[in-house]
Structures are given as structure tokens and as C-alpha cells.
C-alpha positions, 0 to 999 in steps of 0.5 A: 577210388584212390584218394589222398592217402592211397595216391600218397602211398603210391607216390612215396613208394615210386619216388624211393624206387624210381629216382634216377631210373631211365625209361627205355621203352613205352608200350601202350596196350590201351590207348583210350587211357592216354590223353594229349601228347603220345607217350610211346615210340619214336613220336615221344622222345619226351619220355623214352630215354628220359630219367625220372627225377622224382615222383610225387602226389598232387590231389589224387594224381601221381606225377612222374617228373623228368629233368626236362620239366615234363611230367607224366600225370597218372590219375587212377580213378576207380580201378587204376593202379601203378604197379612196379616189379621188384625184379627185371622182366616181369610178366605183363598184367592182364589189365595193363594199359601202359607199360614203362620198361626201365633200362634196368629191366624193371617194369612200371605198369599202369593197370586199370580194369575199367579204364576210367583213369588217365595218363597224360604227358604235360609240358611245364606250362600245361602242368602249371595250368592243370595244377592251378585248376586244383584247390589247396592241399589239406595237409599243407600248413599254408592252409589255415583255418581261416582260409579253409573257412573261406572256402566253405563260406564261398559255397551254398552247396552241401559241405560234403560236396565242397570237401570232395570238389577238387577245385576247392580242396585237393585230394579228399574223396568220399571215404575220408569226407564221411569220416571227417564230418562224423568226427567233427559233428557236422551233417554232410548235407548242411550248407557249407556257407553255414559252417562257422569258423570254429566248426571249420577249424575242427573239420580241418583238424579232423581231416588232417588227423584222419589223412595222416593216420591213413597214410601211416597205414598205407591207405584204405583197401576194400577191393581195388586199391593196391600200392606200388607193389600190389599190397593192400592198405590197412586203414579200413578197420579204422573207418567209423561211418563209411560202409556202416549205414544201418549200424549203431553210431560208435559215439552215441549209439543212434542208427547211422543213416545212409543216402546216395543223394549227395554226388551219387556216392554213399553218404553215411551220418548220424542224425543224432550227433551230427548237426 
């Protein structure tokens, strides 16, 4: 599933390419991914003929903002991608769910093999409500170690589960939670409320370092993630624990453990050097 670095990569690509672009036509091939208000045809003048004022990321979503204040919020989830053609009149992708045809002939397609992602048109008030439901961004300088520690201390759940809870911290998913916990020497199943302030500060520093480095390499691609032009991310080679269960820990040499008990996702950790 695209996490913060992957959706940030897509948003930056699209922001550079789409500012000021006008949407000419919207085609919905798979209506089951659309949530709320219609986005196609004469029923949706809120999208058609509107100029895109900017594109940005919030949590794991890519947000296309219009001058009206309306926002098209795309959450790719597991196999979703936003693909922008470099030239006019591109072919329709076989797994295209929603196509935005721009007035200059280019095409922005939301592609999703499993159709688990969503596309939603939100009014300013609806966007504020959605935005308020999310936790702070880990790269926001306003998120201090003390505030982050308070987020962790407020839950008796496993610390990894809290890191991945979008209502508590926005944008972090399984891949980067695994790596940040390994870097900071904290066992994923440990109660978040038992993490000390010093450990929380170390964990926040690790998260920021890892997420920033992954953005610089345009995210992590194992199979599905594509940037806005269909390219692959280059961060997979930097992963130290994810996907390495049963291998030697690169820090202490002990065998890395793997379980799916936390949130049903692969959790890999070192029993020797993560406490």
C-alpha cells in the first residue's frame, strides 16, 4: 500500500505538472471507487471545466484542489495509482477506474487492479471534517517529541499499531513502521504507553530520517507502486527488516523474527536488539 513517501512522490509530480490545468471531461469506468458526490458528466460542474490550483498529500491520500475550495481526494490503498500521460491522447489503461481528460489533451487516470482505493469529491467543510479525523504528520516540525510521546502514552495498544493508526499519526504504514522501530531499538509489540520520552524522541527521529530518505528515492516499489509517470521507487534496497524474516539482523546478527499477529500485517523484528 502506498505510504507517505509514495503518495508524496505522486503529489509532487502532479503538482508540478497540473497547476493551472483545466479538466475538460471526466469518465468513470468503475463507479465503485467513487464516494459521495458524482464527479462525471453534467451532474458535476464542480469538476468539469475547473482548473487545478494545486496538488498535495495528506496522510496516504493525494489531494487535487480547485480554486472553488472543492478537493478531489484520492486514496490509492493497495493497488491504486494516479498515472499522468506526458503527451496528448494517451490510451486508456486496462485497469482505469476514473479518467480526467485535460483541456490540453493529456490524461490523468486513476488505475486500480483490485479497486480497493477511493476517489471522493469533498466540499471545503467536508474536507475540513476529513482532515480533522487524521493525526499529525510525522514530518511536520510542529510535532515535537513531547507531543509524539503523548500520542504513544495515550494508548495501551502495541506501539507499531499506534504508528499505523491514521487517526493518531498520518501517513505511516507497515513498511516504514517496521524499519523505524528497528532503527530505534523498540519491539513492535511493546505497549505504546510504556515507551519513554527518550525512546519516543529516538523513534520520531528515525521516522523522519527514513521517510525523508525514501522520498528522495521516490518511495518503495515491491510490485504495485508506480509514480505519476509509471516509474518505480528506489528505496526497497534500503530496507533492513521488512521482507527479511528469518535472515540475520544487520545490527547484531541474530535471526529476525516475523509474525502477522499485529494488524494482520507482516511484522519483522530482532528479538535480541529490540526491547
